[in-house]
N, C-alpha and C positions, 0 to 999 in steps of 0.2 A: 589919558586924554585923547581926544580925536585930533588928527592932523588937519591942516587947513583944507587940503583937497577932499578929505573925507567929509568934513562939515559942508563943503560946497556941494558935493554930490548928493548928500543926504537932504540938504535944504532944497536943492533943485528938484529932487525926486518928490519930496513931500508937497511942494508947491504944485507940481504937475498933478500929483495924486488928488489934491484938494480941488483943483480946477475941474478935473474930469468927474470927480464925485458930484460936484455942483451941477455939471451938465446932465449927468444921469439922474440926479435928484429932480431937476426941472422937467426933464422928459417924462420920468415916471410919475411925477405929481400931475402933470397935464393928463396923462392917460388914465390915471386912477380917479381923478376928479370927474372925468367924463363918465366913468363907470359908476361912481357913487351917485352922481346926479341922475343917471338913468334908473338906478335902483330905488332912489327916494322920490322920484317924480310924482308918484301917486299918494305919497304919505304927507301928512301935515307935520312938518318938522321945521326947525329954525333954518333960515337961509344959509347959515354958516355950518350947519351940521355935516354936509358933504365934505367940507374942507377939514373938519375935525376928524372924520373917519379916515380920510386920506392920509392925514399926518400920523395917525395911529398905525396904519398899514405900511407906510413908506419905509421905515427903518429895516424891517425884515426883507422887504423887496430888494432894497439896496444890498443887503447882505448876500442875497442869492447871486447878484451880478458883480460882486467884488472881484472874482477871478478875472473877469474880462476888463475890469477897471485897471487891474495890475498890468495886464497885457498892453493896453493902450497907453498907460502912464509910462511904461518903459519905452514904448515906441516914440512917444512925443519927446521924452528925455533925450534919446539918442538922435532924433531928428534935429533938436536944437544944438546938440554937441557937434553934429556934422555941419550944420549951417553956419555956426560961429567959428568953426575950425578948432574948437577947444579940444576935441578928441586927439588932434595932432599935437597940440600943446602938451597934453597929458603924456603922450608917448615920448616926447622929447625930454620930459622931465622924469622919465623912468617909470611912469605909471602905465602898466600893461592893460590890455583889454580884460585879462583874467582878474586883475585886481579890482577893476571897476565893477565887473560882474559880481565878484565876491562881496563887495560892499552892498550892492543892490540886493543880492540874495539874502544876506543876513538882515538887512533892513526890512525886507518883505516878510521874513519869518517873525520878526518882532511885532510888526503891525498885525500879522495874523494872530499871534498870541493875544494881543489886546482885543482884537475883534471877537475871538472866541470867548475869552475870559470875562470881558466886560460888555462890549457892544452887543453880542448876540443875546446875552441874558436879558438885557434891557429891552431889546427889540422883540424878543419872544413874549415878554410880559405885555408889551403894547399890542402885539398881535392877538394875545388872549382877550384883552379888553375890546379890541376891534371886533372879533368874531362874536363875543358876548353881546355887544351892542347890536350887531347885525342880526343876531338870532332873535333879540327882543323885538326888532322891527319886522321880522319876517313872519309869514303865516305859520311857520313851524314852531313857534315859541312855546306851544303847549305840549310839545314832545320833548323828552329828555332821556338821555342814556349816559351812564357814567360807570366807571370802575372804581370800587373801593376794596379794602382789605377783605370784606366779606363776600365779594363776588361782583357780578354784573347786575346793575339796577336800571330798570326802564320805567318811565312814566309815559302813559299814552292816553289820549282822549279820542274816543270814536263813538258815534251813535249816541251821544249825550251821556256816555258812561266813561268812567276813569279806571284805568288799569294800572296797578302798581305791581311790577314784576321783578322778582329777585331770582337770579340763577347762579348756581355755584361756579359753573364754567361753561364755555362754548368751544365747540370743535367743529369746524366746517359749518354745515347748516343745522346743527343739532345743539339745542340747549339742554344741559344736564342738571338734574336735581333742582327743579324750578317750582317756585310758589307764585301763583297769580291771584291777587286780590282785586275783585271787581266792585266798584262803587257806583252809586247812582248820582244824580245831579246834586243831591243834598249831602253827598259824601257818606251815605249810609251803606254799609257793607251788604252786597247782594250775595256774593258767594266767594269761596276760596277754592282754588284748583291747585293740586299738587301733582307733579308728574316727574318721573325719572328722565324722560326723554320727550323733547318737543321739536318737531321739524319746522324750521323757520325759513325754508327756501323761498317762499313767497309771502304775501301779506295775509293769506289765510293759513294760520298756524294749525298744524296737525298735532294734537296732544294725545300721546299714547297712554292707555291704561291709567287715566287720571283718578285721583281721590278728590271728590267734590264735597265741600262742606257748605250747607245752607241752613240757616236758622239753628246752628249748633248740632246739626245732624249730618254725619259723614257717611258716604258710601263710595264704593269703588266701581268705576265703569270699565268693563273689560274690553270696550270697543275704542275706537278713535273718535274724539270729538274735535270740532273746529271752532276757532274764534278768529274774528277779523281784527287786524291791527294795522297801524300805519308803518310798521317795521317789517323788514325782511332781512335776509342774510346780507344782501348788498348794501342796504341802508345802514345797518349796524356797523359794517366794515368801514363805510365812508365817514361815519361819525367819529371814528377813532383814527382816521388817516392823517389828520392835520397835526403833525407832531411838532411843527415849528412854533406852537404856542407854549412849548415846555422848555425851560432852561436846561442847561447841561446836567445839573444835579438832579432835576426832576425827571429827566429821561431814565436815569438808573432806577428810580422808584417806580416809574410807570412800567418799565420793562419787567420788574419783579411782579407787579400787580397783574400784568397781562399773562405772565406765565402761570400764576396761581389760578387763574380762571380758564386756562387752556387756550387763550387767545394768542395768535402768532405775534411774537415780539421781533420778528425779523426786520421789519421796517424801522423799529426803534434802534436796533443794533446797527443798522446801516447809517442812521442819523448820528449815532454816537461816534462811530468810526470816522464818518465824514468830518465831524467837528474836530476830532483829534488830529486828523490829517490836514486840516485847513492851512495852518502855518506853513507846513512843508509844501503843500500844493501851491500856495502863493509864491513861494521861493522858486519852485520849479518853473512856473509860468513866467516869472521875471527873467530867469536864465534863458529860457527858450525864446522869449521875445527879444532879448539882447542879442542872441546868436543870429536870429533872422535879420535883425537890423544891421548887424556887423557884416553879414555875408551877402544878403540879398537886397537890402534897402538903402545902402549908403548914398546912392545918387538918385533915388526916386523922389517924386514929389510928395507933398503932404497928403494929397488925396489918395495916392497910391498906397501910402503907409496905412491910412485909415481903412482902405479896402482890405489890405492884407490882414489887419488886426481883426476886422469883422469876420473875414473868412476863417481865420484861426479860431476865433471865439465860437463860431457856429460848429466847426469841426470838433473842437474839444467838448463842447456842450453835448453833442450827439453821442460821442464816444462814452462820456460819463453816464448819459441817460440810458443808453443801451445796457451797459454793464450793471448799473444800479437796478434797472428793471429786472434783469436776469437774476440778480441777487435777491430782490424782494419776492420773486416768484419761485425761488428755490431751484432754479435751473443750474446755477453755479454757486459755490460757497460764497458767503457774504464777504469774507476777507478778500477774496479774489476780485469780487465785484467793485470794491473800493480801491484796492491798491494796484490792481493790474494796469488800469489807465495811467496811474502815476508812474509806475515802473516803465511803461511804454514811453511816456514823455521824458522820463529821466534818461532812458537809453538814448533817445534822439538827442537830448541835450548834451550828454557825455560825448557822443560822436562829434557834435558841433564844437565842443570845448577843446577837443584834441587838436583841431586845425585852426582855431580862431586867434590864437595869441599873436600870430605874426601878421595878421591882417591890418 
């Protein structure tokens, strides 16, 4: 069973956590609703539709800023403990700073496990529906690309013709072992093009040594033919870049499918490792924030603490962003891109913990 002081600290932390979540929810809602209204201003939709879209996108947005919520929650908690002199009362009753930090550390990890195991999976499904609805409302809803067990599939409409494209795998700007079916407005087959290699660097695809079938007659063209599409290497990469629409379990399936078609799965692996490291990351940030409050911010004003929290959040964000980008681009190993920032923050925290207990 929990002791009285443990229950008190846990309840106080959770209340602060919920308050700050509500503040960020409100701010994020206002920013998102303005974006959705701008997106829908020329479309004939229900007046409540922007609010609906905003609510679908809100949970995953909050998930992305949870680390900074933990930083600020810890700061506000210690600010209250300093203001009410409760921190001194705890010390007089034998509760050291390290014990307080230990309670908050494990509480943050437990919340992190819940966030990854339940909250993230629900938020990713809502994000999927959000993007699906946005795609239906956009001008690009006639274009489609997806990965299945059989390879990469693309549906494209251009110049009043429809292309159904199936490729075994993609590597860089080359599609390998590809079949292109071209249909007219009545969806009657015009021709079928088969090729071992297609250059998709830009929207004019270069098809090497194609086998063309028209009216059940096939022949091989030993030259390079071109077709115009709405897709290129950059657009195909961007279509598969939003991995926050996939739950944790789906990410493993998606990783396997990407590898089967030769598409880089580095970004998926980064996301998987990030999710597994989230609980520990929350705990480390809570410890780091506690140390800063106990060493630097004991006598500072509320505004000063908020500024310190924002500066810390920005610094940690850019450290993570830089290393994650280096991992996605293959400049450094993916494991290092995820865990080196955490090790760096852990090292700083350990140094602070060594000297903090007597403060």
